[in-house]
BALO-736421 format. One record per residue: residue in three letters; x, y, z of N, C-alpha, C in turn. Coordinates in steps of 0.1 Angstrom, whole numbers, plus 5000, padded with zeros to 4 digits. Layout:
<recs>
ALAXYZXYZXYZ...
</recs>
This chain:
<recs>
UNK157325695841158725705838159025615826UNK159525675815159825595803161025505805UNK161125405796162225315796163625385795UNK163625485785164925555783165325635795UNK164425695803164825765815165225665826UNK164525555827164925455837166325405834UNK166625375821167925325817169025425821UNK168825555818169825655821170025675836UNK168925665844169025675858169825565864UNK169525435859170225325864171725335861UNK172025385849173425395845174125495854UNK173525605857174125705866174325655880UNK173425575885173625515898174725415898UNK174825345887175925245885177325315886UNK177425435879178725505880179025555894UNK177925605901178225665914178625555924UNK178025435923178325325932179825285929UNK180125275916181525235913182525335918UNK182225465916183125565921183325555936UNK182225545944182425535958183225415963UNK182925305956183725185960185225205957UNK185425265945186825275941187625375950UNK186825485954187525585963188025515976UNK187225425982187625355994188825265991UNK188925205979190025125976191325205974UNK191225325968192325405966192925455979UNK192125485989192625526002193425406009UNK192925286008193625176013195025156006UNK195025175993196325155986197325255990UNK196925385992197925485996198425456009UNK197625406019198125376032199125266031UNK198925176022199825056020201225106016UNK201225206007202525246001203325346009UNK202725406019203425506027203925456040UNK204825366039205525306052206625406056UNK207325376067208325466073209425486063UNK210025616062211125646054211025796050UNK211925836041212025976037211725996022UNK211226106018210926126004212126145995UNK212126085983213226105973212526165961UNK213126285956212526355945213526375934UNK213126405922214026435911213226485899UNK213926525888213326565876214126505864UNK213426445855214026385843214026485832UNK215226505826215526605816216126545803UNK215926605792216626555780218026625779UNK219026555777220426605778220726715768UNK220226695755220526785744219726915745UNK218426905746217527025746217327085759UNK217627015770217427055784215927085787UNK215027005780213627015783213126885791UNK212126905799211626785807211226665798UNK211426545803210926425796209626385804UNK208526415799207326385807206926235806UNK206426185817205926045818206925935817UNK208225965819209225865819209025765831UNK209425645829209325535839210525545848UNK210225555862211325565871211125445882UNK212225375884212225265893213425285903UNK213125245916214225245926214625095929UNK215925075927216524935928217324925940UNK217324815947218124795959219624755954UNK220424725964221824705961222024585952UNK221124485952221224365944220524385930UNK220024505928219424535915217924495914UNK217324455925215924425925215024545927UNK213924555920213024675922212424685935UNK212424805941211724825954210524905952UNK210625025945209425105942209425135927UNK208225175921208125215908207125325906UNK207325415897206425525895206625585881UNK205825685877206025755864206125905867UNK207025965860207226115861205926185856UNK205726305860204526375855204926445842UNK204026535838204226605825205526685825UNK205926735836207226815837208426735841UNK208326605840209426515843209726495857UNK208926545866209226535881208626405886UNK209326345896208926225902209226225917UNK208426145924208626135939208425995944UNK209325945952209125825960208825875974UNK207525855979207125925991207925886004UNK208125756006208825706018209825596014UNK211125626015212125536012213025516025UNK213225386028214025356040215525396037UNK216325416048217725446046218525336040UNK219425366031220225266024220725306011UNK221525216004222125235991221125185980UNK220925265970220025225959220525275946UNK219825235935220025285922218725335917UNK218725445910217525495903217625465888UNK216625385883216625345869215525425862UNK215925505851215025585844215025545829UNK213825515824213725475810212525545803UNK212725565790211725625781212025585767UNK211025565759211125535745212025635738UNK213125585731214025675723215225725731UNK215325685744216425725752217125605758UNK218425615761219125515767218725505782UNK218625385788218225375802219325435811UNK218925515820219825585830219825515843UNK221025475848221225415861222025515870UNK221525565881222225655889222225605904UNK223425585910223425545924223025655933UNK222325625944221925715954222025655968UNK222325735978222325695992221325775999UNK220425706006219325766013219625756028UNK219525876035219825886049218525916056UNK218425866069217225886077217126026082UNK218226106079218226246085217226336078UNK216926316065215926396059215726366044UNK214826446038214526426024215726436015UNK215726356003216826355994216326415981UNK216926525976216526585963217626555953UNK217326475943218326435933218526545922UNK217626635921217826745911217426695897UNK218126745887217826715874218726595869UNK218126495863218726375858218526375843UNK219726375836219626385821219626255814UNK218726235804218726115795219326155782UNK220226055777220826065764220026005753UNK219926065742219126005731219825875726UNK219025775723219525645718219125645703UNK220025675694219625675680219125545675UNK219725435680219325305675217825275679UNK217525315691216125295696215125385688UNK215625505685214725595677214425535664UNK215425465657215125405644214125285646UNK214325215657213425105660211925155662UNK211825275668210525325670209825365657UNK210625415647210025445634209525315628UNK210225205630209825085623208725015630UNK208725005643207724935651206725015658UNK207025145660206225225668204825255662UNK204725245649203425265642203025135636UNK201725105638201224985632201124995617UNK201124885610200924885596199524945593UNK199325015582198025065579197024955578UNK197424835572196624725570197224605577UNK196424535585196924415592195924295589UNK196524175588195724055585195123995598UNK194023935598193423865609192923725605UNK192423645614191923515611190723525602UNK189923635603188623645596188623745585UNK189723825583189723925573190924015575UNK190724145577191824245579191324355588UNK192324435592192124555600192724675594UNK192024785592192524915587192725005599UNK193925045602194225125613194125275609UNK192825325611192525455607193225565614UNK193625545626194325645634195725675628UNK196225585620197525615614197425685600UNK196225715596196025775583195725925585UNK196626015582196426155586195426225576UNK195126155564194126215555192726205561UNK192526125571191226115577190926225587UNK191926305592191626405602190726505597UNK189726535605188626635602187526585594UNK187626455589186626395581185526325589UNK184826235582183726155588184026005586UNK183125925591183325775589183225745575UNK182525815567182425795552183825805546UNK184625915550185925935544186825815548UNK186625765560187525655565187225525557UNK185925495555185525365548186025365533UNK186125485527186625495514188025435512UNK188825425522190225385521190425245526UNK189325175530189425045536189524935525UNK190424855524190524745514189224665515UNK188824615503187624535501186324615502UNK186324745506185124825507185224935496UNK184024975492184025095483182725175486UNK182825305484181825395487181425485475UNK180225485471179825565459179625705463UNK179225785453179125935456177925965465UNK176925865466175825885475176125835489UNK177325785492177625735505177225595508UNK176825525497176525385499177725295500UNK177825205510179025125512178824985506UNK179824935500179824795494181024725499UNK180924595501182024505504182024395493UNK183124405485183324315474182124315465UNK181624435462180524445452179124435458UNK179024405471177624385477177424495488UNK176224555488175924645498175124575510UNK175024445509174424365520175424335531UNK175824435539176824415550176224455563UNK176724395574176324435587177424525593UNK177124645597178024745602177824755617UNK178824735625178824745639179724855644UNK179424905656180225005663180724945676UNK182024915677182624855688181924715691UNK181624645680181124515681179624505684UNK178924615684177524625687176724685676UNK175524645674174624705663174124835668UNK173624915659173125055662172025085653UNK170825125659169725165651170025295643UNK171025375648171425495640171825455626UNK172425335624172925295611171825215603UNK170625195609169725105602168825175592UNK168425305594167525365586168225425573UNK169125515576169825585564171325575567UNK171925475562173325445566174225555561UNK174025605549174925715543174925835552UNK173725875557173525995565174125975579UNK173925855584174525825598176025825598UNK176625775587178125765587178725915587UNK177926005581178426145580178326205594UNK177626145604177526205617178626155626UNK179426055622180525995631181826065627UNK182426135636183726205633184826095630UNK185626115620186826035618187826035629UNK187926145636188926165646188626065658UNK187426015659187125925670187325775666UNK187725745654187825605649189225565650UNK189425455657190725395659191125305647UNK190125215644190425115633189025065628UNK189124995616187924935610188324785607UNK187524695612187724555609186824515598UNK187324445588186624385577186624235579UNK185424185582185324035585184623965574UNK185323905565184723835554184223695557UNK184823635568184323495572184023495587UNK182923555591182623565605182323425611UNK182723405623182423285630181023275634UNK180623165640179223145644178823245655UNK179823295662179623385673179023515669UNK179223555656178723685651177223665646UNK176423765648175123765642175223735627UNK174323655622174423615608173923715598UNK173423835603173023935594174123995585UNK173824015572174824075563175423965554UNK174923965542175223865532176723865529UNK177323975527178723985523179723975534UNK179324005547180224005558179924115568UNK180824145577180724235588181824345587UNK181424465590182324575592182224625606UNK183224625613183224675627184024795629UNK183424905632184125035634184425045649UNK185725055652186225055666186725205669UNK186125255680186425395684187625395693UNK188225505695189425525703189025515718UNK189825455726189625455740191025435747UNK191125465759192325455767192225355778UNK193225265779193225175790194425205800UNK195125315798196225355806195725435818UNK196425435829196025505840196325655839UNK195425735845195625885845194525955838UNK194726075835193726155828194326205815UNK193626185804194026235791192826295784UNK193026375774192026435766192526485753UNK191626515744191926575731190826665726UNK191226765719190326855712190626855698UNK189626855689189826865675188926965669UNK189427055661188527155654188927155639UNK187927155631188127155617187227265610UNK187927335601187227435593187427395578UNK186327405570186527365556185427415548UNK185527395535184527455526183227375525UNK183227245530182027165529181627125543UNK182427125553182027085567182927155577UNK182427175589183127235600182727155612UNK183627115620183227035632184227065644UNK183727035656184427045668184126925676UNK185226855680185026725688186026725700UNK185526665710186326645722186326505728UNK187326465734187426325739188226325753UNK187626265763188326265776188326125781UNK189426085788189625955794190225965808UNK189625895817190125895831190125755836UNK191225705841191325575847192225575859UNK191725505869192525495881192125365889UNK193125285891192925165899191625085895UNK191525055883190424975878189125035874UNK189025165877187825235872188125325861UNK187525315850187725395838186525465833UNK186625595830185525675825186025735812UNK185125745802185325805790184225885786UNK184526005780183426095776183826165763UNK182926185754183226255742181926335738UNK182126445731181026525727181526605715UNK180626645707180926735695179826755686UNK180126815675179026845665179726895652UNK178926895641179426945629178327015620UNK178827095611177927165601178427125588UNK177527085579177927045565177027115555UNK177627115543176927175532177127085520UNK176127035514176226945503175327005492UNK175826995479175027045468175426975456UNK174526985446174826915433173626935424UNK173726865412172626875403172526735395UNK171426725388171226595381170326635368UNK170426545359169626555347169226415342UNK168026405336167626275332166726285320UNK166726185311165926175299165326035299UNK163926035298163225905297162425905284UNK162425795277161725775265160725665266UNK159425685265158425585267157825545253UNK157725415251157025355239157625415227UNK158925455227159625515215158925635210UNK158225705219157425825214157625935224UNK156925935235156926045245158326045252UNK158726165254160026185261159826285273UNK160426245284160426325296161926375299UNK162126505299163426555302163326635315UNK164326605324164226665338165626715341UNK165626835348166826895353166626935367UNK167526905376167326925390168626985397UNK168427075407169427125415169027105429UNK170027085438169727065452170827125461UNK170527165473171427205483170927145496UNK171827085504171527025517172427085527UNK171827155537172527205548172127115560UNK173127075568172826985579173727015591UNK173226985602173926985615173726855623UNK174726825630174626705639175426725651UNK175026655662175726665675175626525681UNK176526505690176626375698177226395711UNK176926305720177526305733177626165738UNK178626115744178825985748179525975762UNK179025885770179625855783179725705785UNK180925655788181025515791181925485803UNK181825375809182625335820182825195821UNK183925145827184125005830184825005844UNK184524905851184924895865185324755869UNK186624735872187124605876186724585891UNK185724505894185324475907186524405915UNK187124305908188324245912189024185900UNK189924095902190724055890189923975880UNK188723915884188023825876186623885871UNK186223995877184924045874184924195870UNK184324215858184324355853182924395849UNK182524515852181224565848181524685839UNK180624715830180824835822179524875815UNK179524985809178325035802178625165795UNK177725205786177925325779176525385775UNK176525515773175325585769175725685758UNK174925685747175325775736174025845731UNK174125975728173026045723173526105709UNK172726095699172926155686171726235681UNK172026345674170926415669171326485656UNK170426505647170826575634169526645629UNK169826755622168826835614169326855600UNK168426855591168826885577167726955570UNK168127045561167227125553167627105538UNK166827045530167127025516166227105508UNK166827185499166027265489166327215476UNK165327175468165527115455164527175445UNK165027205433164227255422164227145411UNK163027125405162927015395162127075383UNK162827075372162127115359161926995350UNK160626975347160226865339159526905326UNK159926855315159326885302158926755294UNK157726745290157226625283157026665268UNK157526595259157426625245156826505237UNK156126525226155626415218156626375207UNK156326275199157226235189157726345179UNK156926445177157326555168158226655176UNK158426645189159226735196158526845202UNK157126855201156426965206156126935221UNK156227045229156027035244154527015246UNK154226905253152826875257152526895272UNK153626905280153426935294154726985300UNK154627085308155727145314155427185329UNK156427135338156227155352157527205358UNK157327285369158427325377158027305391UNK158827235399158527205413159727255422UNK159327325433160227355444159827275456UNK160827195460160627095471161527125482UNK160927145494161727175506161427065516UNK162526995520162426885529163126915542UNK162426895553162926925566163126795574UNK164326755578164526625585165126645598UNK164626565608165126565621165226415626UNK166326385633166526255638167226265652UNK166826175661167426165674167626015677UNK168725985683169125845686169625835700UNK169225735707169725705721170125565721UNK171425535725171925405726172525385740UNK172325265746172925235758173225085759UNK174225055767174524915769175124895783UNK174924775788175524725801176124595798UNK177324565803177924435802178624395815UNK178724255816179424195827180324085821UNK181624095826182523995821183123915833UNK183223785832183823705843184923615837UNK186123635842187223545837187423445848UNK188223335845188423225854189923205855UNK190323105863191723075866192423025853UNK191622955845192222905832192323015822UNK193423025815193523125805192523115794UNK191923225790190923235779189623185783UNK189423135795188023095799187323215804UNK186123245798185423375800183923355798UNK183223435805181723445804181423595802UNK180523635793180223775791178723775788UNK178023875795176623905793176524055788UNK175724075778175524215773174124235770UNK173624355774172324395770172424535764UNK171724565753171724695747170324745744UNK170224875744168924935740169225045731UNK168425055720168625155710167225205706UNK167125335705165825395700166225505691UNK165425515680165725615669164425675664UNK164325805664163125875658163625955646UNK162825955636163226015623161926085617UNK162026215616160926295609161426345596UNK160726325586161126375573159826435566UNK159726565566158526635561158926715549UNK158026715539158326805528157126875523UNK157326995518156227075512156627105497UNK155627115489155927125474155027225468UNK155627305459154827395451155127365436UNK154027355428154227315414153627425405UNK154427465395154027565385153827495372UNK152927545364152827495350153727585341UNK153627555328154427635319154127785318UNK152927825324152527965323152828035336UNK153527965346153928025358152828025369UNK151727955367150627945376150827825386UNK150427845399150527735409149327645406UNK149627525403148627425399148527315410UNK149527305418149527195428150327235440UNK149827195452150527225464150427095473UNK151527055478151526925486152226945499UNK151826865509152426855522152526705526UNK153626655529153826515533154526505546UNK153926445556154526435569154826285571UNK156026255573156526115575157326105588UNK156726035598157326015611157525875613UNK158725835617159025695619159925685632UNK159825565638160625535650161025385650UNK162225365656162725225657163225205671UNK162925085676163425045689164024915688UNK165124895695165824765694166424725707UNK166224605712166824555724167524425721UNK168724415728169524295726169924235739UNK169724105740170224025752171223915747UNK172423915752173423825746174223765757UNK174523635757175423575766176323485759UNK177623495762178723415755179623345765UNK179923225763180823155772181923085763UNK183223105768184323035761185022945771UNK185222825767185822725776187022655768UNK188322685773189422625766189822485773UNK190322395765190822275770192322275769UNK192922195777194422185778195022145765UNK194422045758195021995746194121995734UNK192922025736191922005725191122125721UNK191922245721191322365716190322425726UNK189322495721188422565729187022565723UNK186022575731184622575727183922715730UNK183122765721182422885724180922855721UNK180122895731178622875730178023005734UNK176823025730176123145733174723155728UNK173923255733172623275728172323425727UNK171423465718171123605716169723625712UNK169123725717167723765713167823915709UNK167323945697167224085692165724115690UNK165224215697163824245695163724385689UNK163224385676163124515669161624555667UNK161424685668160024735665160124865658UNK159424875647159524995639158025045636UNK157825175635156525225632156725355624UNK155925365614155825485605154425535604UNK154325665604153025735603153225845592UNK152725815580152825915570151425965565UNK151426095563150126155559150426255548UNK149626235537149726315525148526405523UNK148826535521147726625518148026705505UNK147026745498147326825486146226925483UNK146527025475145527125471145727165456UNK144627195449144827225434145427355432UNK145627445442146227575439146727635452UNK147227755451147827825463146827855473UNK145627895470144627945479143827835485UNK143627725477142727615482143327545494UNK142427495503142927435515143427295512UNK144427255520145027125519144027015524UNK143926905516143026795520143826665520UNK143626595531144426475533143826365524UNK144726295517144426185508144526055516UNK143425985519143525855526144225745519UNK144225755505144925645498146425665499UNK146925785503148325805504148825825518UNK147925795528148225805542148025675549UNK148925645558148825515565149725505577UNK149425415586150325385597150725245595UNK152125225596152725095594153525055606UNK153224935612153924885623154624755619UNK155824745623156624625618157524585630UNK157324455634158024395645158824275639UNK160124275643161024165639161824115651UNK161623995655162423935666163223815661UNK164523815665165423715661166023645674UNK165823515675166323445686167323345681UNK168523345687169623265681170423195692UNK171023075688171923005696173122955687UNK174322955692175422915684176422825691UNK177222745683178222665689179422675679UNK180622695685181822705677183022635684UNK183722555677184922485682186122515674UNK187222555682188522585675189622495681UNK190322435671191422345675192722405669UNK193722425678195022465673196122355676UNK196822325665197822215666199222265662UNK200222255671201622285668201822425663UNK201022515667201122655662201122665647UNK200722555640200722565625199322545620UNK198522475627197122445621196022505630UNK195022565624193922605631192622555624UNK191722495631190522445625189322495634UNK188422565627187222615635186022575627UNK185122505635183822465629182722515638UNK181622545633180522595641179222605633UNK178222635640176922655634176022755643UNK175122815636174222915642172822895638UNK171922875648170522855645169822985648UNK169023045639168223165641166823145638UNK165923185647164423175645163923325644UNK163323355634162823495631161323495631UNK160723585638159323615637159123755632UNK158223765622157923895616156423925616UNK156124045621154724085621154624225616UNK153824245606153524375600152024405600UNK151724535602150324575603150124705597UNK149324715586148924845580147624885587UNK147724975597146525005605145425065597UNK145725145587144625215580143925115571UNK144625025565143924935555143724795562UNK144024775575143824655582144524535575UNK145624555569146424445563147524395573UNK147524265575148424205584149324105578UNK150624115581151624025576152223945588UNK152323815586153023725596153923625588UNK155223635591156123545583157223495592UNK156923395601158023335609158823245600UNK160123235602161023145595162223115604UNK162923005600164122965608165222925598UNK166422935603167622905594168722845603UNK169422745598170622695604171722735595UNK172822795600173822855592175222805597UNK175822705590177122645594178222735589UNK179422715595180622775590181822695594UNK182922705586184122635588185322715584UNK186422715591187622785587188822695590UNK189722685581191022615583192122705579UNK193222715588194322795585195622715587UNK196522725578197822665579198922765578UNK199822765588200922865589202222795585UNK203022855576204222795571205422875576UNK206622845571207822915576207623065571UNK208423155578208423295575207023355576UNK206123295584204823355586203923355574UNK204223255564203223245553202023165558UNK200823215554199623155559198623125548UNK197923015549196922975539195622955547UNK194523015543193223005550192122975540UNK191322875544190122835537188922855546UNK187822905540186622925549185322915541UNK184322885548182922885543182022925554UNK181023015550180023055560178723085553UNK177623075560176323105555175823235562UNK175223325554174823455559173323475555UNK172723565562171323605559171123755558UNK170223795550169923945548168423965549UNK168024015561166624055562166324195557UNK165224215550165024345544164824455555UNK165524565555165324675565164024745563UNK163624825573162424895572162324985560UNK163425045556163425135545162925075532UNK163224945530162824875518161424815520UNK160924805532159624745534158524855534UNK158924975538157925085541157225115528UNK155825105527155125135514154925275512UNK155425365520155225515518155625555504UNK154725625497155025665483155525805483UNK156725825477157325955476157225995461UNK156326085458156126125444156426275442UNK157526315450158026455448158426475434UNK158826365427159126375412157926295406UNK157026365399155726305394156026195384UNK157126205377157426105367158325985372UNK158725985385159525885390159225865405UNK158225785408157825765422158525655429UNK158725655442159525565450158625515462UNK158825385465158125325476158725185479UNK158525135491159025005496158024895492UNK158424775496157624655493157524565505UNK156424565512156324495525156324345523UNK156224295510156224145508157624095506UNK158624165508160024115506160324005516UNK161023905511161523795519163023805521UNK163523735532164923745534165723665524UNK166923705522167823635512168923555520UNK169323445514170323355521171623345512UNK172823365518174023365510175023265515UNK175723195505176823105508178123175504UNK179023185514180323255511181423145512UNK182323145502183423055502184723135498UNK185823115505187023195503188223115505UNK189223145497190623095499191523205500UNK192423215510193323335512194723285515UNK195623355509197123325511197823455514UNK198623465525199423585528200823545531UNK201723635527203123605530203923735531UNK205123725538205923845541207323825535UNK207823915527209123915522209824045527UNK210624025537211324145543210324245548UNK210324365541209324465546208124475536UNK207924365528206824365519205824255523UNK204524295524203524205528202524185517UNK202224055513201224025503200023955509UNK198923975503197723905507196823885494UNK196523755491195723725479194623635483UNK193423655477192323575480191423555468UNK190723445468189723425457188423385465UNK187223425460186023405467184923375457UNK183923305463182623275456181523305465UNK180523385460179323415468178123385461UNK177223305466176023265460174823315468UNK174023405463172923465470171623415464UNK170723355472169423305467168423405472UNK167323425464166323525468166823665469UNK167723705460168423825461167523945461UNK167724045470166924165471167624275463UNK166824335454167424435445166424545442UNK166824655437165924765432165324715419UNK164024765417163324725405162524835400UNK162524855387161824975381160824915370UNK159724975369158724935359157725055356UNK157025045346155925145343154625065342UNK153525145345152125085343151525145331UNK150925055323150425095310149425215311UNK148625215322147725325324148425455328UNK149625445332150425565337151725565328UNK151525575315152725545307153825645308UNK153725745316154925835317155325845332UNK154925745340155325735354156225615356UNK157425635361158325525364158225495379UNK158025365382157825315396159225255400UNK159725295412160925245417160625185431UNK160925055432160724975444161724865446UNK161424765454162424655457161724525454UNK162424425450161924295448162924185451UNK162524065453163323945453163523905439UNK164723945433164923935419165423805414UNK165823715423166323585418167623545425UNK168523485417169823435422171023525417UNK171923545426173123635423174323555426UNK175123515417176423455419177523545416UNK178523555425179623645424180923565426UNK181823585416183123515416184223625416UNK185123635426186023745426187423705432UNK188323805431189623795437190123925442UNK190823915454191424025461192924015461UNK193624125459195024135461195424265468UNK196124245479196624365486198124355489UNK198824465490200224465492200624585501UNK201424575511201924675519203424675519UNK204024795517205524805516206024915526UNK206924885534207624985542209025015536UNK209325145534210525185528211225295535UNK212625285536213425385542213125415557UNK212425315563212125325577211125435581UNK210725515571209925625573208625625565UNK208625545555207425545546206725415545UNK205525425540204625305539203725325527UNK203625215519202825225507201925095506UNK200625115503199725005502198925015490UNK198524905484197724905472196724785473UNK195524805470194524695472193624695459UNK193324575454192524565442191524445444UNK190324465439189324365439188624365426UNK188624245419187924225407186924105408UNK185724125403184724015404183824015392UNK183223895391182223875380180923845386UNK179923915383178523905388177623845378UNK176823745382175923675373174523685380UNK173623765374172223785380171323695371UNK170623605378169623515371168223535377UNK167323605371166023625377165123515375UNK165423415367164623295365163323325357UNK162423235356161123245349161323295335UNK162423255328162623285314163023425312UNK163223505322163623645320165123655317UNK165623755310167023765306167923775318UNK169123715317170123725327171023845325UNK171723885335172624005334173923965341UNK175023985334176323955340177424045335UNK178524045342179624135338180724145348UNK181924185344183024215353182924355359UNK183424365372183524485379184724485387UNK185224605392186424605400186524735408UNK187324735418187624865425189124855430UNK189724975430191124985434191325095444UNK192225085453192625195462194025185466UNK194725295468196125295472196325405482UNK197325395491197625485501199125485503UNK199725605504201125615506201425725516UNK202325705526202625795536204125805538UNK204625925543206025935545206226035556UNK207026005566207326095578208726145576UNK208826275572210126345570210826355583UNK210126405593210726415607209726365617UNK210026365630209026325639207826415639UNK207926535634206826635635206226655622UNK206826615610206226645597206026515589UNK204826505584204426385576203426425565UNK203426335555202526365544201926225540UNK200726235535200026115531199026145519UNK198926045510198026055499197225925497UNK196025935492195225825490194425845477UNK194025735470193225745458192425615457UNK191225615451190425495449189625515436UNK189325405430188525405417187525285417UNK186325315414185225215413184825205399UNK184825085393184525075379183025085377UNK182625075365181125075362180424965369UNK179224985373178424895380177224855372UNK176824725373175624675366174724615376UNK173424625373172324555381171424485371UNK170424435376169524355367168924445356UNK168724575359168124655349168924775344UNK170024805352170724935349172224915348UNK172925015344174325025343174725165347UNK175725185356176225315359177725325357UNK178225445354179625465351180425465363UNK181725455362182625445373182825585380UNK183525585392183825705398185125695406UNK185725805409187025805415187025905426UNK188025885435188225985447189725985450UNK190226095455191626105459191726215469UNK192826205477193026295488194526315491UNK194826425496196226455500196226525514UNK197126485523197126545536198626565540UNK198726685547200026725553199826755568UNK200726705576200526725591201826775597UNK201726875605202826935612202526935627UNK203326865635203126855650204126955657UNK203726995669204527085677204127065691UNK204727155700204527145714204827005719UNK206026955716206326815720205426715715UNK204826735703203926645696202626635703UNK202326725712201026725718199926795709UNK200326875700199426945691199826935677UNK198926955668199326945654198227015645UNK198627055633197827105623197927025610UNK196726995605196726905593195926975582UNK196426975570195727025558195326915549UNK194026895547193626785538192826835526UNK193026775515192326815503191826695496UNK190626695491190026585484189426625471UNK189726555460189226575447189426715443UNK190626775445190826915443191126945428UNK191226845420191526875406190226885397UNK189126855403187926855396186826915404UNK185826975398184727045405183726945411UNK183426845403182326755407182626615402UNK182026515409182126375405180826335398UNK180926285386179726265378179526115376UNK178326065377178025925374176725925366UNK176825855354175725835345175125695347UNK173825685348173125565349172125545338UNK172125435331171225405320170325285323UNK169125285319168125175321167525145307UNK167525025303166924985290165924875293UNK164624895289163624805290162824805277UNK161924705274161124695262160224815261UNK159724875272158724975271159325115272UNK160525125278161125265280162625255282UNK163325365279164725375282164925505291UNK165925495299166225615308167625635309UNK168025765309169425795311169525915321UNK170325905332170426015341171826035345UNK172126165348173526205351173426285364UNK174126225374174226295388175626355389UNK175626475394176826545396176926585411UNK177926535418178026565432179326655434UNK179126775439180226865441181026825453UNK182126765451182826705463184226745463UNK184526865459185926925461185926975476UNK186826915483186926945498188226995502UNK188327095510189527145516189227175531UNK190027115540189727135554191027145562UNK191027225572192227255580191827205594UNK192627115600192227065613193327095623UNK192927135635193827155646193427055657UNK194426985663194126895674195126915685UNK194726895697195526915709195226805719UNK196326745724196226635734196726685747UNK196126655758196526705771196326595781UNK196826625793196626535804197826445807UNK197726365817198826275822198326135822UNK199126045817198825905818200125825822UNK199925715829201025635834201325535823UNK202625525820203025435809202925295812UNK202925255825202825115829201425095835UNK200824985831199524945836199724895851UNK198524875857198624835871199324705874UNK199224605866199824485868201324495867UNK201824585858203324595857203824675868UNK203024775873203524855885203624765897UNK202724665898202724585910204024505911UNK204624475900205924405900207024485907UNK206824625907207824715913207324745928UNK206124765930205624815943205024705952UNK204824585946204124485954202624495951UNK202024375953200524375949199724465958UNK198524495953197624575961197024485972UNK196524545982195824475992194424425986UNK193924325991192624265986191624375985UNK190824375975189724475973188424415968UNK187424435976186124395973186024255967UNK186424155973186324015968184923965969
</recs>
């Protein structure tokens, strides 16, 4: 029995046990509430339209105005008090946007009382308040960074996680889907606070598999406390998915049709008396295509010109089941299981022409390359949370298991200038990653002296790749495996950590947080074919400190310092050689070492009526920086090698400014800008590289009526420089319109992206003493998609603790 099967079986037994226990509790609770009396029924209606008001809160008050019973109306506005003793009462009915209704009633022991239809009057003042406060700001500040409330952005509907991250302040996404935070792609991305192997191998591809409709918000954490894993030089990005904590059953369906992608997603939530179940499933089809061209000049003589076209058709699917169960008021159990899978077929044609200094063609090749990719991912976690009598005192234990398999195989046919097949290749590349995490955290508050957080974590990672390369000199010749290009690579990385963090709050004005995290890393690599072994254990202590001062009118000043680490991922270590382009081969570097980064930031935010400002300045110093590196070998003077190296020190000095404005109680406008100066110092007398870069994004929304809203977004990333290259800037923009109907339970959204241009183009140039290179990539990213979504089910507007104030506490359950 495999570990994955045992884990799934244990999770299923856990859900069944929780359900059986909860069923017994529910029976006890019903018996408690059905004492002697007669039923009282009624229906809540809107006075103007004469339609039912679903899910209104209904309370029964005694003659003194004290609550006796409480309940919630169903979707048709109907409510029932099962057993009410004889006497004089008042029925109190309330719902957002309506004036509270008080109706006197007299209950007789003779029989049931039917109140009939009770009409609620619209409260215009409350409706205006709902417009102002009912929707969160698109951007909200936190102690460690900011939160982008993705569920409030209608331009995300029908898109993917990539579309969401494009609009998050301090983040930028290039045309290849690579994510940066303040100019650095060394970031740790979490899903609901947990790591995922799905994101470790090919982040851009993985983000395309996560539907935007499931994302509630995105946290950008620029100054993580010691409690967070230290991975990610620039900071942490936490993608939070939607979930329901209200009682009842709810669900949603989302369907999208578009020119580049089509998807169908579903989400279901069920919660009753402390047991919550959530399930979601879906899939998508996508079509990506584009072209590129490049020119390389070697030794100021030979020139290689290449033209390429590609089309990538992909499918993905996912399914997730999660549960949490309140054993009692202080103990909670929970867990989740998620399956992901994807298939992709990439067809690419590559035309290469080599010319001599006189311009005569010396070599001509045409290659057709077909790549077939498959990946499957299984993620599971179990957690236990224990709270105590003292507020904020808490213990939590979490264990997670992730496994990911990835197959990427390609076959290649090469023709010479005469149309003859001169080379045939087959490359099989199979890889797998497994990761287990064990984490324990404890928070202890003091009455006067703040709180302490301590914890420990072990992350056990294991990766293995098996790549085999075969070739033949013609179409009829048999394929022969090349042992120099075939290998098995096993890589294990274990990280054991302990942390301490202390937070002191004084007079609601001052917050001081100090802490440190110690991490010990063991690394073991083994090239089985060549019998090459790598062992690199190392340890790091990473301190951090944060101070925040709050002034009048909620003005806030924050100073912070943290130390972060970036360990090279398997994709950068894997020595697998990809030479599908014979003039530009790519491979990883197993000798890479981890980089260490010092982050310092000062941040100031203030509020002026409906206008919120946030300004920050930061300095980031990275030692042993990992970056891409290109070179040529004299014996192979027309072959460009692309790999990774520890290229030296990288200092970044930057500033962020964001602003959010609410106008006319129905609109919101936000603008965010980031400008920074990067100084790359490779040392050893090699030339330094430095320059200014920036990115901007803005978002504006307006709700014309409760059912009709419009939103637009735009972003621009300036030119980028690295130690050896420079690439031009790129821009993205979108427009969305949403119309809701069926009492706002359903809606249709039309979203368009980059509709004024056919393709986004980025030119990259490389200049070295031995060769120069210029390439132009065109990504056809004009997107139009139509999304229909429907919400259904019933939920109670009051949580259990609030209902207990009306009905009395539950009887003891499973202490």
